[in-house]
N, C-alpha and C positions, 0 to 999 in steps of 0.2 A: 299542386300538380307535380307528379314525378318529373324530375329534370330530363328524363329520356323520352318523355311522351310529348310529341309535338307534330301531330299529323298535318302535313302540308304547311307547317309554320304557323298554324292558327294560334297556338299558345304563345309563341314568340310575338306575334302581332298584338295579342291582348296585353302582354306585359309591356311592350313598346308603347302602345296606345295609352295605357294607364299611367306610365311613367311621364309621358309628355303632358298629359292632363295635369299632372302634379308639377310640371316644369322641372322634372328631375332628369336632366340630360345624361347624367352618369348612369343612372339605372336603365335608361333607354338604350344606351350604347352597350351596356353589359348584357342586356337581353339579346341584342343583335349579335354580339360577339359569341354568345353561347350557342347560336343556331348554326348548323352546318349547311343549311340550304342556301342557295343563291337567289331563289325566288320564293316569296312568302305570300300565302293566300291572305288577302284582306277579308274583312267581314262582308263585303259585297260579293266575294268570290273572284274578284279580279286579281290575278297573280301579279305581284309587284316585286321588281328586283330590289335587292337589299340596298342598292345605291339610292333608290327613291326614299326609303325609310331613313337612311342616314342623312339625306339632304334635309328632311324634315327636322331631324335633331339639330342639324347645323343652323337652320332657320330659328329655332327656339333659342339656341345658344347666342344668336345674333351675328353669326358668321355668314353673311349673305354671299360673299364671293365663293366660299367653299360649297355652300348649298347649291349655287347655280351650277358649279362644275359637276356635282353629284346628280342633280336633276338632268343635266345634259347627258350624262353617262347612262341614265335610266331611260332616256327618251326613245332610242331605237326599239327597245324591248316592248315598251307600252304602245308605240305606234304599230308594231308588228301584230299585237293581239287585236288591234282594231282592224287591220288589214285582213286578218284571218276570220274575224267575226264582224263584218261591217254593219250588220243590222242590230247589233247588241248595244242598246242605249246606255247601259251602265258603263260599259267599257269606253264608249265614246266620251261619256261624262268625265270619267277618270282622266282620259287623255286631255280633255279641255282644262281640267284643273292643273295638270302638269304644265301645259302651255302657259297658264296664268302664273304659276310659280316662276316660269322662265321669262315672264314679261311679254310674251307673244300675244298681245291683246286680240288682234283680229282672229288668229287661229283658235284661241281659247273660246271666244264667244261663238265662233262658227261651230266648233265641235259641241259646245254646250247646247246650242240651239238645235243642232241636228239630233242630239241625244233626246231632247224633249219632244221633237217631232216623232222619233221612233217609239218613244214610250211616254205618251202624254198622260198626265195625272188624271185626266177625265176618263181614261180607259184602264188604267192600272194604278190604283191609289197607293200601292206599296212601292213598286219600282219607279213609278212616275214621280213620286215625292223624292225618291233617292236621287234621280238624275236632276231634278229641279234644285235640290239642295246643293249638289255639286256646282251647278250653274251659279247659284247664289254665292257660294264660296269664291268662285272665280270672279264674280262682279266685285265682291268685297276686296279681293286681293288686287284687282286692277284699277281701283279708284272709282268704280261705278257705284258709288255709295247710295244714291237715291234708289237705283234699281234693286240693290241688295236689301235695303231697309224695307222697301215695298214688298218684296218677296218673303222676307222673314215674317213680316206682320201677317201675311196671308197663310204661310205654311204653319205658323203657330196655331192656327185654327183648323187646319186640314187634318182629317183622320188618316193615319197611316201607322205602320208598324214601328214602334219605338224600340230601338236597340242600343241607344247610347253610344253610337259610333259617329264618325265624322259626317256620315250622310243622314243623320237624324237631327231634327230641330225641335228642341224643347228649351225652356228657360235654363234648365240645368246645363245643357250642352252649350248654350250661348254664354253662360257665365263662366264655364270652366275650360272650354276648349281653346287651345292656342290658335286654331285655324281662324277664329273670329277676331283676333287681336287687331287687325287693321281698322276695325270699327270701334274700338274701345273708347276713343275720345269723342265720338260723335254724340251730341246730346240726345238725338232720337234713339240711338242704340242704348244709351244709358237709361233713358226713360223706359224702354222695353224691359231691360234687366231689373229695374226697380219695381215694376208692376207685378200684378198677380198673373198666374198662368191663364191665358185666354181660354174661354170655353170653346170646345170643338164644335165646328159647324158642319152639319150633315146635309146641308142643302145642295 
């Protein structure tokens, strides 16, 4: 991609995302530094402040204190987009994940559950799966491991659009994405990663 082509920051987001999948924090920071935008469009369409993306880099680096400060700096902006679009399940799901990163368990689970109510997977297999994946990520981050594993097992067999972003669940995503690192040592998660890709269920 030409270096000057970055509509809404989508190219920056892709470079940041790929770098973190490779655990290359230097490349991820380089991608952010090259972007002149303060807000970057994620693959779900939710506009994310640069501070949120930097916080994720800090988490992968292992600097939890700095990450928390960056997430806190991003919080007002993400809360505002939910206030402006209260019926948007995807935006609420993103806010729930932010709260999970901040350790605000009650708030994270509340927003995630509300997101699933607004966009149930039984009514919308694409966005419904996206918001449930965000909720599952929140559960994993907050130590709700049983719930996270249960939802992963079901989502692996659920038909929906695969885009290899953090809101997609495939074995490839589970094996490579840093977002699932809180589950890495769980034997049930390791068993899922070692198995074949489950067959999609259309029932």
